[in-house]
C-alpha positions as CSV (number, residue, x, y, z in Angstrom):
1,X,-47.8,17.8,-55.4
2,X,-44.1,18.2,-54.3
3,X,-43.4,22.0,-53.8
4,X,-40.5,23.0,-56.5
5,X,-38.5,24.6,-53.9
6,X,-38.2,20.9,-52.3
7,X,-37.1,19.0,-54.9
8,X,-34.5,17.1,-53.4
9,X,-37.2,16.0,-50.6
10,X,-40.0,14.4,-50.2
11,X,-41.7,16.5,-49.0
12,X,-46.3,17.6,-49.1
13,X,-47.4,21.2,-49.1
14,X,-49.1,19.7,-45.7
15,X,-46.3,18.6,-44.3
16,X,-44.3,22.0,-45.2
17,X,-47.4,24.0,-43.1
18,X,-46.8,21.3,-40.4
19,X,-43.7,21.7,-39.6
20,X,-44.0,26.0,-40.0
21,X,-46.6,25.2,-37.3
22,X,-45.3,22.8,-35.0
23,X,-42.4,22.9,-32.1
24,X,-39.3,21.6,-33.9
25,X,-37.2,25.2,-34.1
26,X,-34.4,23.2,-35.9
27,X,-37.2,22.0,-38.2
28,X,-38.6,24.6,-38.7
29,X,-35.9,27.1,-39.4
30,X,-34.2,25.1,-42.2
31,X,-37.7,25.1,-44.4
32,X,-37.9,28.8,-43.9
33,X,-34.1,28.7,-45.7
34,X,-35.3,26.6,-48.0
35,X,-37.8,28.8,-48.8
36,X,-36.5,32.1,-48.8
37,X,-33.2,30.8,-51.0
38,X,-35.3,28.7,-53.4
39,X,-38.8,30.0,-53.9
40,X,-40.0,32.1,-56.3
41,X,-40.4,35.6,-54.5
42,X,-44.3,35.9,-55.5
43,X,-44.7,32.0,-52.8
44,X,-42.6,33.1,-50.0
45,X,-45.5,34.6,-48.6
46,X,-47.7,32.2,-49.5
47,X,-45.7,30.0,-46.3
48,X,-44.5,33.2,-44.2
49,X,-45.2,36.6,-42.9
50,X,-43.0,39.1,-43.1
51,X,-42.9,39.0,-39.2
52,X,-41.8,35.4,-39.6
53,X,-38.7,36.4,-42.1
54,X,-38.1,39.6,-39.7
55,X,-38.2,38.1,-36.8
56,X,-35.8,34.7,-37.8
57,X,-33.4,36.4,-39.9
58,X,-30.4,36.6,-38.2
59,X,-30.9,32.7,-37.4
60,X,-31.0,31.9,-40.5
61,X,-28.8,29.7,-42.8
62,X,-28.6,31.7,-46.0
63,X,-25.9,32.2,-48.7
64,X,-24.8,36.1,-47.7
65,X,-26.5,37.9,-51.2
66,X,-29.6,36.7,-49.8
67,X,-29.5,37.9,-46.5
68,X,-28.1,40.9,-47.3
69,X,-31.1,41.3,-49.7
70,X,-34.2,39.9,-47.1
71,X,-32.2,42.5,-44.5
72,X,-32.6,45.4,-46.9
73,X,-36.0,44.8,-48.2
74,X,-37.5,43.9,-44.3
75,X,-35.6,47.4,-43.1
76,X,-37.4,49.1,-45.8
77,X,-40.7,48.1,-44.9
78,X,-39.7,49.0,-41.3
79,X,-38.5,46.1,-39.6
80,X,-35.7,46.3,-37.7
81,X,-33.2,42.7,-38.3
82,X,-30.6,42.4,-36.5
83,X,-27.7,41.2,-38.2
84,X,-24.8,39.3,-37.7
């Protein structure tokens, strides 16, 4: 079954895991951004750890309001995030 947050791509759960664990940084950052933008909050941590989000947030292309929300959440949780 195709994940709901990738409605316009033909990627399976297995494909998602392969991309997130793979070497292609461009694909990985795109997918992380897609998850943070379109997945329900309760589902995000099925795919990403807080550490992964924190260490990559500055490089992700996210809508400004979503990026600010993640920066704030991570700072509350004790993670340092460089902002652009």
